[in-house]
A tleap script that builds the chain and sets N, CA, C and O, in Angstrom:
source leaprc.protein.ff14SB
mol = sequence {
  NMET SER THR PRO ILE VAL ILE ALA ASP ASP
  LEU TRP ASP GLY ASP ALA GLU ALA VAL ILE
  THR ALA TRP LEU VAL SER ASP GLY ALA GLU
  VAL ALA PRO GLY ASP LEU VAL ALA GLU ILE
  MET SER GLU LYS ALA GLN PHE GLU ILE GLU
  ALA PRO VAL ALA GLY VAL LEU LYS ILE LEU
  ALA GLY GLU ASP ALA VAL ILE GLY LYS GLY
  ALA THR ILE GLY VAL VAL CALA
}
set mol.1.N position { -37.270 20.840 -42.998 }
set mol.1.CA position { -36.689 22.174 -43.517 }
set mol.1.C position { -35.251 22.048 -43.865 }
set mol.1.O position { -34.459 21.368 -43.212 }
set mol.2.N position { -34.962 22.704 -44.880 }
set mol.2.CA position { -33.513 22.468 -45.665 }
set mol.2.C position { -32.681 23.653 -45.068 }
set mol.2.O position { -33.305 24.651 -44.707 }
set mol.3.N position { -31.397 23.622 -44.946 }
set mol.3.CA position { -30.540 24.619 -44.506 }
set mol.3.C position { -29.466 24.723 -45.724 }
set mol.3.O position { -28.749 23.744 -45.934 }
set mol.4.N position { -29.347 25.802 -46.471 }
set mol.4.CA position { -28.195 25.578 -47.570 }
set mol.4.C position { -26.831 26.026 -47.066 }
set mol.4.O position { -26.543 26.921 -46.271 }
set mol.5.N position { -25.980 25.070 -47.814 }
set mol.5.CA position { -24.492 25.186 -47.616 }
set mol.5.C position { -24.105 26.549 -48.554 }
set mol.5.O position { -24.044 26.396 -49.774 }
set mol.6.N position { -23.861 27.804 -47.997 }
set mol.6.CA position { -23.423 28.984 -48.886 }
set mol.6.C position { -22.062 29.243 -48.721 }
set mol.6.O position { -21.540 29.193 -47.606 }
set mol.7.N position { -21.591 29.450 -49.492 }
set mol.7.CA position { -19.942 30.181 -49.601 }
set mol.7.C position { -19.963 31.553 -49.093 }
set mol.7.O position { -20.614 32.422 -49.672 }
set mol.8.N position { -19.269 31.791 -48.018 }
set mol.8.CA position { -19.344 33.059 -47.144 }
set mol.8.C position { -18.748 34.102 -47.974 }
set mol.8.O position { -17.708 33.839 -48.577 }
set mol.9.N position { -19.341 35.379 -48.086 }
set mol.9.CA position { -18.851 36.703 -48.613 }
set mol.9.C position { -17.343 36.914 -48.193 }
set mol.9.O position { -16.545 37.529 -48.899 }
set mol.10.N position { -17.039 36.360 -47.010 }
set mol.10.CA position { -15.814 36.975 -46.477 }
set mol.10.C position { -14.875 35.726 -46.387 }
set mol.10.O position { -14.093 35.778 -45.438 }
set mol.11.N position { -14.802 34.761 -47.075 }
set mol.11.CA position { -14.079 33.749 -46.938 }
set mol.11.C position { -12.728 33.936 -47.658 }
set mol.11.O position { -11.782 33.294 -47.200 }
set mol.12.N position { -12.533 34.658 -48.628 }
set mol.12.CA position { -11.317 35.105 -49.286 }
set mol.12.C position { -11.638 36.606 -49.737 }
set mol.12.O position { -12.758 37.068 -49.953 }
set mol.13.N position { -10.450 37.242 -49.827 }
set mol.13.CA position { -10.153 38.484 -50.515 }
set mol.13.C position { -10.602 38.645 -51.826 }
set mol.13.O position { -10.496 37.698 -52.606 }
set mol.14.N position { -11.163 39.868 -52.239 }
set mol.14.CA position { -11.308 40.018 -53.500 }
set mol.14.C position { -12.306 39.355 -54.349 }
set mol.14.O position { -12.980 38.600 -53.649 }
set mol.15.N position { -12.626 39.339 -55.439 }
set mol.15.CA position { -14.046 39.013 -56.154 }
set mol.15.C position { -13.629 37.532 -56.841 }
set mol.15.O position { -14.445 36.907 -57.518 }
set mol.16.N position { -12.453 37.110 -56.622 }
set mol.16.CA position { -12.084 35.876 -57.434 }
set mol.16.C position { -13.192 34.793 -57.353 }
set mol.16.O position { -13.986 34.812 -56.413 }
set mol.17.N position { -13.259 33.837 -58.337 }
set mol.17.CA position { -14.227 32.701 -58.143 }
set mol.17.C position { -13.419 31.354 -57.598 }
set mol.17.O position { -12.191 31.258 -57.598 }
set mol.18.N position { -14.005 30.704 -57.303 }
set mol.18.CA position { -13.202 29.384 -56.628 }
set mol.18.C position { -13.829 27.928 -57.352 }
set mol.18.O position { -14.818 27.783 -58.070 }
set mol.19.N position { -12.997 27.098 -56.937 }
set mol.19.CA position { -13.394 25.864 -57.592 }
set mol.19.C position { -13.742 24.711 -56.498 }
set mol.19.O position { -13.033 24.541 -55.506 }
set mol.20.N position { -14.703 24.067 -56.728 }
set mol.20.CA position { -14.733 22.880 -55.657 }
set mol.20.C position { -13.723 21.861 -55.951 }
set mol.20.O position { -13.651 21.454 -57.111 }
set mol.21.N position { -12.991 21.430 -55.124 }
set mol.21.CA position { -11.802 20.680 -55.358 }
set mol.21.C position { -12.349 19.293 -54.846 }
set mol.21.O position { -12.100 18.332 -55.574 }
set mol.22.N position { -12.993 19.083 -53.800 }
set mol.22.CA position { -13.532 17.766 -53.567 }
set mol.22.C position { -14.708 17.882 -52.577 }
set mol.22.O position { -14.744 18.777 -51.733 }
set mol.23.N position { -15.653 16.961 -52.708 }
set mol.23.CA position { -16.861 16.663 -51.719 }
set mol.23.C position { -16.003 15.552 -50.751 }
set mol.23.O position { -15.369 14.607 -51.221 }
set mol.24.N position { -16.107 15.840 -49.422 }
set mol.24.CA position { -15.703 14.802 -48.529 }
set mol.24.C position { -16.798 13.904 -48.078 }
set mol.24.O position { -16.490 12.882 -47.465 }
set mol.25.N position { -18.037 14.176 -48.315 }
set mol.25.CA position { -19.116 13.492 -47.902 }
set mol.25.C position { -20.078 13.137 -48.917 }
set mol.25.O position { -20.477 14.128 -49.529 }
set mol.26.N position { -20.652 11.881 -49.348 }
set mol.26.CA position { -21.197 11.518 -50.647 }
set mol.26.C position { -22.580 12.377 -50.369 }
set mol.26.O position { -22.924 12.834 -49.279 }
set mol.27.N position { -23.357 12.496 -51.744 }
set mol.27.CA position { -24.710 12.879 -51.902 }
set mol.27.C position { -25.453 11.678 -50.934 }
set mol.27.O position { -25.283 10.459 -50.947 }
set mol.28.N position { -26.321 12.503 -50.116 }
set mol.28.CA position { -27.203 11.505 -49.421 }
set mol.28.C position { -26.625 10.975 -48.189 }
set mol.28.O position { -27.242 10.088 -47.599 }
set mol.29.N position { -25.448 11.436 -47.700 }
set mol.29.CA position { -24.938 10.940 -46.577 }
set mol.29.C position { -25.379 11.911 -45.257 }
set mol.29.O position { -25.517 13.134 -45.293 }
set mol.30.N position { -25.540 11.133 -44.225 }
set mol.30.CA position { -25.959 11.998 -42.897 }
set mol.30.C position { -24.585 12.782 -42.623 }
set mol.30.O position { -23.436 12.386 -42.821 }
set mol.31.N position { -25.018 13.961 -42.130 }
set mol.31.CA position { -23.746 15.076 -41.623 }
set mol.31.C position { -24.258 15.570 -40.414 }
set mol.31.O position { -25.465 15.691 -40.207 }
set mol.32.N position { -23.247 15.904 -39.487 }
set mol.32.CA position { -23.356 16.576 -38.206 }
set mol.32.C position { -22.974 17.905 -38.145 }
set mol.32.O position { -22.061 18.229 -38.904 }
set mol.33.N position { -23.487 18.818 -37.370 }
set mol.33.CA position { -22.918 20.412 -37.422 }
set mol.33.C position { -21.347 20.175 -37.499 }
set mol.33.O position { -20.759 19.207 -37.015 }
set mol.34.N position { -20.802 21.179 -38.159 }
set mol.34.CA position { -19.083 21.161 -37.904 }
set mol.34.C position { -18.611 20.169 -38.862 }
set mol.34.O position { -17.463 20.385 -39.251 }
set mol.35.N position { -19.171 19.165 -39.337 }
set mol.35.CA position { -18.637 18.086 -40.189 }
set mol.35.C position { -18.039 18.800 -41.510 }
set mol.35.O position { -18.699 19.656 -42.100 }
set mol.36.N position { -16.832 18.428 -41.917 }
set mol.36.CA position { -16.376 18.771 -42.979 }
set mol.36.C position { -16.752 18.229 -44.131 }
set mol.36.O position { -16.485 17.047 -44.350 }
set mol.37.N position { -17.436 19.003 -45.060 }
set mol.37.CA position { -18.295 18.239 -46.129 }
set mol.37.C position { -17.475 18.468 -47.573 }
set mol.37.O position { -17.353 17.559 -48.394 }
set mol.38.N position { -16.920 19.841 -47.769 }
set mol.38.CA position { -16.347 20.033 -48.955 }
set mol.38.C position { -14.923 20.868 -48.983 }
set mol.38.O position { -14.741 21.631 -48.034 }
set mol.39.N position { -14.005 20.792 -49.892 }
set mol.39.CA position { -12.993 21.708 -50.099 }
set mol.39.C position { -13.002 22.302 -51.406 }
set mol.39.O position { -13.166 21.761 -52.500 }
set mol.40.N position { -12.742 23.837 -51.030 }
set mol.40.CA position { -12.730 24.518 -52.335 }
set mol.40.C position { -11.483 25.298 -52.167 }
set mol.40.O position { -10.985 25.498 -51.060 }
set mol.41.N position { -10.930 25.782 -53.396 }
set mol.41.CA position { -9.635 26.491 -53.625 }
set mol.41.C position { -10.096 27.823 -54.581 }
set mol.41.O position { -10.800 27.834 -55.591 }
set mol.42.N position { -9.438 28.914 -53.884 }
set mol.42.CA position { -9.485 30.163 -54.761 }
set mol.42.C position { -8.347 30.925 -54.587 }
set mol.42.O position { -7.959 31.272 -53.472 }
set mol.43.N position { -7.593 31.308 -55.976 }
set mol.43.CA position { -6.167 31.844 -55.843 }
set mol.43.C position { -5.067 31.090 -55.181 }
set mol.43.O position { -4.218 31.685 -54.517 }
set mol.44.N position { -5.056 29.670 -55.358 }
set mol.44.CA position { -4.231 28.937 -54.647 }
set mol.44.C position { -4.280 28.818 -52.970 }
set mol.44.O position { -3.441 28.291 -52.239 }
set mol.45.N position { -5.333 29.370 -52.661 }
set mol.45.CA position { -5.721 28.760 -51.270 }
set mol.45.C position { -6.929 27.964 -51.084 }
set mol.45.O position { -7.936 28.246 -51.733 }
set mol.46.N position { -6.917 26.929 -50.202 }
set mol.46.CA position { -7.630 26.146 -49.967 }
set mol.46.C position { -8.645 26.541 -48.657 }
set mol.46.O position { -8.302 27.152 -47.645 }
set mol.47.N position { -9.889 26.049 -48.954 }
set mol.47.CA position { -10.717 26.491 -47.899 }
set mol.47.C position { -11.519 25.354 -47.526 }
set mol.47.O position { -12.056 24.820 -48.497 }
set mol.48.N position { -11.779 24.788 -46.338 }
set mol.48.CA position { -12.739 23.790 -45.913 }
set mol.48.C position { -14.129 24.239 -45.632 }
set mol.48.O position { -14.316 25.213 -44.902 }
set mol.49.N position { -15.238 23.502 -46.237 }
set mol.49.CA position { -16.610 23.880 -45.884 }
set mol.49.C position { -17.212 22.999 -44.931 }
set mol.49.O position { -17.111 21.789 -45.135 }
set mol.50.N position { -17.876 23.454 -43.833 }
set mol.50.CA position { -18.511 22.606 -42.931 }
set mol.50.C position { -20.153 22.594 -42.999 }
set mol.50.O position { -20.836 23.572 -43.301 }
set mol.51.N position { -20.612 21.390 -42.685 }
set mol.51.CA position { -22.131 21.271 -42.561 }
set mol.51.C position { -22.454 22.233 -41.542 }
set mol.51.O position { -21.743 22.253 -40.538 }
set mol.52.N position { -23.655 23.230 -41.670 }
set mol.52.CA position { -24.230 24.085 -40.838 }
set mol.52.C position { -25.169 23.325 -39.718 }
set mol.52.O position { -25.460 23.813 -38.626 }
set mol.53.N position { -25.511 22.271 -40.113 }
set mol.53.CA position { -26.697 21.657 -39.179 }
set mol.53.C position { -26.540 19.950 -39.502 }
set mol.53.O position { -25.921 19.480 -40.456 }
set mol.54.N position { -27.194 19.251 -38.554 }
set mol.54.CA position { -27.356 17.788 -38.844 }
set mol.54.C position { -28.377 17.617 -39.907 }
set mol.54.O position { -29.259 18.460 -40.073 }
set mol.55.N position { -28.268 16.459 -40.691 }
set mol.55.CA position { -29.108 16.014 -41.547 }
set mol.55.C position { -28.397 15.417 -42.762 }
set mol.55.O position { -27.190 15.176 -42.734 }
set mol.56.N position { -29.228 15.164 -43.918 }
set mol.56.CA position { -28.838 14.442 -45.098 }
set mol.56.C position { -28.354 15.664 -45.863 }
set mol.56.O position { -28.889 16.772 -45.832 }
set mol.57.N position { -27.266 15.316 -46.559 }
set mol.57.CA position { -26.624 16.241 -47.650 }
set mol.57.C position { -27.113 15.904 -48.822 }
set mol.57.O position { -27.256 14.724 -49.142 }
set mol.58.N position { -27.441 16.957 -49.635 }
set mol.58.CA position { -27.733 17.033 -50.988 }
set mol.58.C position { -26.656 17.932 -51.465 }
set mol.58.O position { -26.430 19.045 -50.992 }
set mol.59.N position { -25.987 17.354 -52.465 }
set mol.59.CA position { -24.956 18.265 -53.238 }
set mol.59.C position { -25.714 18.793 -54.626 }
set mol.59.O position { -26.463 18.172 -55.380 }
set mol.60.N position { -25.264 20.103 -54.679 }
set mol.60.CA position { -25.810 21.059 -55.716 }
set mol.60.C position { -25.269 21.323 -56.798 }
set mol.60.O position { -25.823 21.475 -57.887 }
set mol.61.N position { -23.779 21.413 -56.455 }
set mol.61.CA position { -22.563 21.788 -57.404 }
set mol.61.C position { -21.689 20.767 -57.034 }
set mol.61.O position { -21.428 20.524 -55.856 }
set mol.62.N position { -21.128 20.029 -58.179 }
set mol.62.CA position { -20.316 18.978 -58.394 }
set mol.62.C position { -18.758 19.434 -58.203 }
set mol.62.O position { -18.419 20.617 -58.172 }
set mol.63.N position { -17.967 18.465 -58.094 }
set mol.63.CA position { -16.387 18.729 -58.229 }
set mol.63.C position { -16.061 19.405 -59.582 }
set mol.63.O position { -16.533 19.139 -60.687 }
set mol.64.N position { -15.189 20.296 -59.258 }
set mol.64.CA position { -14.512 20.924 -60.443 }
set mol.64.C position { -15.669 22.327 -60.941 }
set mol.64.O position { -15.404 23.153 -61.814 }
set mol.65.N position { -16.696 22.291 -60.279 }
set mol.65.CA position { -17.502 23.472 -60.512 }
set mol.65.C position { -17.047 24.758 -60.003 }
set mol.65.O position { -16.497 24.841 -58.905 }
set mol.66.N position { -17.275 25.870 -60.836 }
set mol.66.CA position { -16.706 27.194 -60.568 }
set mol.66.C position { -17.744 27.960 -59.877 }
set mol.66.O position { -18.875 28.037 -60.356 }
set mol.67.N position { -17.400 28.575 -58.690 }
set mol.67.CA position { -18.366 29.129 -57.901 }
set mol.67.C position { -17.948 30.493 -57.262 }
set mol.67.O position { -16.765 30.664 -56.968 }
set mol.68.N position { -18.718 31.303 -57.076 }
set mol.68.CA position { -18.571 32.530 -56.390 }
set mol.68.C position { -19.021 32.597 -55.043 }
set mol.68.O position { -19.670 31.664 -54.570 }
set mol.69.N position { -18.675 33.840 -54.228 }
set mol.69.CA position { -18.930 34.081 -52.859 }
set mol.69.C position { -20.508 34.076 -53.078 }
set mol.69.O position { -21.078 34.348 -54.135 }
set mol.70.N position { -21.080 33.725 -51.917 }
set mol.70.CA position { -22.787 33.748 -51.978 }
set mol.70.C position { -23.248 32.434 -52.590 }
set mol.70.O position { -24.330 31.992 -52.205 }
set mol.71.N position { -22.508 31.718 -53.555 }
set mol.71.CA position { -23.098 30.443 -54.021 }
set mol.71.C position { -23.591 29.486 -53.273 }
set mol.71.O position { -22.892 29.168 -52.312 }
set mol.72.N position { -24.608 28.917 -53.424 }
set mol.72.CA position { -25.252 27.770 -52.538 }
set mol.72.C position { -24.619 26.543 -53.310 }
set mol.72.O position { -24.865 26.396 -54.507 }
set mol.73.N position { -23.777 25.634 -52.603 }
set mol.73.CA position { -23.336 24.460 -53.260 }
set mol.73.C position { -23.966 23.027 -52.750 }
set mol.73.O position { -23.757 21.949 -53.308 }
set mol.74.N position { -24.789 23.230 -51.566 }
set mol.74.CA position { -25.538 22.201 -51.174 }
set mol.74.C position { -26.558 22.242 -50.178 }
set mol.74.O position { -26.677 23.376 -49.712 }
set mol.75.N position { -27.297 21.440 -49.714 }
set mol.75.CA position { -28.283 21.774 -48.873 }
set mol.75.C position { -28.212 20.693 -47.841 }
set mol.75.O position { -27.838 19.601 -48.269 }
set mol.76.N position { -28.501 20.780 -46.545 }
set mol.76.CA position { -28.786 20.035 -45.543 }
set mol.76.C position { -30.206 19.914 -45.146 }
set mol.76.O position { -30.793 20.941 -44.805 }
set mol.77.N position { -30.853 18.730 -45.152 }
set mol.77.CA position { -32.153 18.470 -44.775 }
set mol.77.C position { -32.620 17.417 -43.788 }
set mol.77.O position { -33.819 17.291 -43.541 }
savepdb mol mol.pdb
quit
């Protein structure tokens, strides 16, 4: 069973988009719940994205990808 890594609707104010500035874990790497896996930036504010569950990370949106709230940027299986 896969668990998506979704950008929370309440992570920042407004409807601005964000950019994935860095993946801190490689595609295919093992992650644990709470591990920092990515950093995103919206309107000059940086946010850290954590793994929701333990498993193997599959990256769906690469670095520099423009994303919106609710976007799925990866999955953990």
